[in-house]
C-alpha positions in Angstrom: 0.0 0.0 0.0 1.1 3.5 -0.8 3.0 4.9 2.2 1.3 8.3 1.9 -2.1 6.7 2.0 -1.1 4.7 5.1 -0.1 7.9 6.9 -3.3 9.6 6.0 -5.3 6.7 7.4 -3.4 6.7 10.6 -3.9 10.5 11.0 -7.7 10.2 10.4 -8.2 7.3 12.8 -6.1 9.2 15.4 -8.3 12.3 15.1 -11.5 10.2 15.4 -10.1 8.5 18.5 -9.2 11.8 20.1 -12.7 13.2 19.5 -14.3 10.1 21.1 -12.1 10.4 24.1 -12.7 14.1 24.8 -16.3 14.5 23.9 -18.5 14.5 27.1 -21.5 13.4 25.0 -19.7 10.0 24.3 -19.8 9.1 28.0 -23.4 7.9 27.9 -25.6 6.7 25.1 -28.3 9.1 24.2 -26.8 12.3 25.6 -26.9 15.2 23.3 -24.8 18.3 22.9 -27.1 21.3 22.3 -26.6 25.0 21.9 -27.2 27.1 25.0 -29.2 30.0 23.7 -29.5 32.7 26.3 -29.7 35.7 23.9 -32.6 38.1 24.5 -33.8 36.2 27.5 -34.8 37.8 30.8 -34.4 35.3 33.6 -33.1 31.8 33.9 -34.9 28.4 33.6 -32.2 26.8 35.8 -33.0 25.5 39.3 -29.6 26.2 40.8 -27.5 29.3 40.5 -24.4 27.3 39.5 -23.4 23.8 38.5 -23.9 21.3 41.4 -21.9 18.2 42.2 -24.2 15.2 42.0 -24.5 11.5 42.0 -26.3 10.0 39.1 -28.0 6.6 39.4 -28.8 4.8 36.2 -31.7 2.3 35.6 -29.5 -0.6 36.5 -28.5 1.0 39.9 -25.0 1.9 38.8 -23.8 5.2 40.4 -21.8 7.9 38.7 -20.1 10.1 41.3 -19.1 13.8 41.1 -21.1 14.7 38.0 -21.7 18.4 37.5 -25.4 19.1 36.7 -28.2 21.7 36.8 -31.9 21.2 36.1 -33.4 23.1 33.2 -37.1 23.8 33.7 -37.7 24.5 30.0 -36.2 21.3 28.8 -37.4 19.3 31.8 -34.0 17.7 31.9 -30.8 17.7 33.8 -28.0 19.3 31.9 -24.2 19.2 32.3 -21.4 21.6 31.2 -19.7 21.1 27.8 -16.1 22.0 26.9 -17.5 24.7 24.7 -19.1 27.6 26.7 -21.8 27.9 24.0 -23.0 24.4 24.4 -24.5 22.2 27.1 -25.1 18.4 27.4 -28.7 17.2 27.8 -28.5 14.1 30.0 -30.4 11.1 28.7 -33.6 11.0 30.9 -34.2 7.3 29.9 -30.8 6.3 31.3 -31.1 7.7 34.8 -33.6 6.9 37.5 -32.3 9.2 40.2 -30.1 12.3 40.8 -28.7 13.2 44.2 -27.4 16.7 44.7 -24.5 16.6 47.1 -24.4 20.0 48.7 -28.2 20.6 49.2 -29.2 17.0 49.8 -31.9 17.3 47.1 -33.0 14.0 45.7 -34.8 13.7 42.3 -36.6 10.7 40.9 -37.3 10.2 37.2 -40.9 11.2 36.7 -41.7 8.6 34.0 -42.8 5.8 36.4 -45.1 8.3 38.1 -46.7 9.6 34.9 -44.8 12.9 34.8 -42.3 14.5 32.4 -38.8 15.3 33.7 -37.6 14.7 37.2 -39.4 15.3 40.5 -37.8 16.4 43.8 -38.6 14.2 46.7 -39.7 16.1 49.8 -41.3 13.2 51.8 -41.6 9.5 51.2 -42.9 6.6 53.2 -44.8 3.4 52.4 -48.1 5.2 52.0 -47.3 8.1 49.6 -44.6 10.4 48.2 -44.7 14.2 48.3 -42.9 15.6 45.2 -42.1 19.1 44.0 -41.8 19.8 40.3 -39.7 22.7 39.0 -40.9 23.9 35.5 -40.4 27.0 33.4 -42.2 28.7 30.5 -40.8 31.3 28.1 -43.0 34.2 27.2 -42.5 36.7 24.4 -41.7 40.3 25.5 -40.9 42.5 22.5 -38.4 45.3 23.0 -38.9 48.4 20.8 -36.0 50.6 19.8 -35.9 53.6 17.5 -35.0 51.4 14.4 -36.6 48.1 15.1 -38.5 45.7 17.4 -36.4 42.9 19.0 -38.0 39.7 20.2 -37.3 39.4 23.9 -38.3 36.5 26.1 -39.1 36.4 29.8 -38.7 33.2 31.9 -41.3 32.3 34.5 -40.5 29.5 36.9 -43.0 27.6 39.1 -42.7 24.9 41.8 -45.7 22.7 42.0 -46.4 20.1 44.7 -47.7 16.6 43.8 -48.7 13.6 45.9 -48.2 10.1 44.6 -50.1 7.1 45.9 -50.5 3.6 44.4 -54.3 4.0 44.2 -54.6 7.6 42.8 -51.3 8.1 41.0 -49.9 11.6 40.8 -52.2 14.3 42.1 -51.4 18.0 42.2 -51.8 19.7 45.6 -51.8 23.3 46.6 -50.0 24.8 49.6 -53.1 25.5 51.7 -54.5 23.3 54.5 -57.7 22.7 52.5 -55.7 21.3 49.6 -54.1 18.7 51.8 -57.4 17.9 53.6 -58.9 17.2 50.2 -56.1 15.0 49.0 -55.5 13.0 52.2 -59.0 13.1 53.7 -57.6 14.2 57.0 -59.6 16.8 59.0 -58.2 19.3 61.5 -55.1 20.2 59.5 -55.8 23.9 60.0 -55.5 23.6 63.8 -52.4 21.4 63.5 -50.7 23.8 61.2 -51.5 26.7 63.5 -50.5 24.9 66.7 -47.2 23.8 65.1 -46.7 27.2 63.4 -46.0 25.5 60.1 -45.2 27.4 56.9 -46.0 25.3 53.9 -43.3 26.9 51.7 -40.6 25.3 53.8 -39.5 21.7 53.3 -39.1 20.9 57.1 -42.6 22.1 57.8 -44.0 20.1 54.8 -42.3 17.0 56.2 -43.8 17.6 59.6 -47.3 18.0 58.0 -46.8 14.8 55.9 -45.8 12.8 59.0 -48.9 13.9 60.7 -51.1 13.1 57.7 -49.5 9.7 57.3 -50.1 8.9 61.0 -53.8 9.7 60.5 -54.3 7.5 57.4 
């Protein structure tokens, strides 16, 4: 074989091998590199202010330690940083069943088994029910007029919604008022309990205390 042709083939295979080794998207099947487009956007659809160290648990139970992630409420997916600052990696939602954030202690479960898109943060869990919180975002158009033209601007609105999951009723949305919990759990007297315990239903520890009480009355 021609020596020049051999050298060209070696060079090409070497480049392909280098790309496979350095591309973060090649670490897991189904992960995609996408453009991070933040132009003309007011607000952020990300749950955390910065990348968080996390443990990823795949569907087989294998753990991947010290992964850097954030949760994107628009994509309903966990994302990871890419070597290019203009790109991010969308983690394969079908590959992971759980994500554990190390610093905050937040624990997320894949919403698919519970009939929900994306990942759900676990606030309380026992053998009777699970209380989830879902972070989601929408992008609204907000045109910005200048002297010469109109520029399409977008505003991000984030929401955190509570859901209760039971084997009998599946995933049910619940508000943050005592009447909402009374309706879902069929437990009366929650107003008096919340008042006596001075609970604020925007706080996780107070929600856990309320869920423990509801569970004990079921």
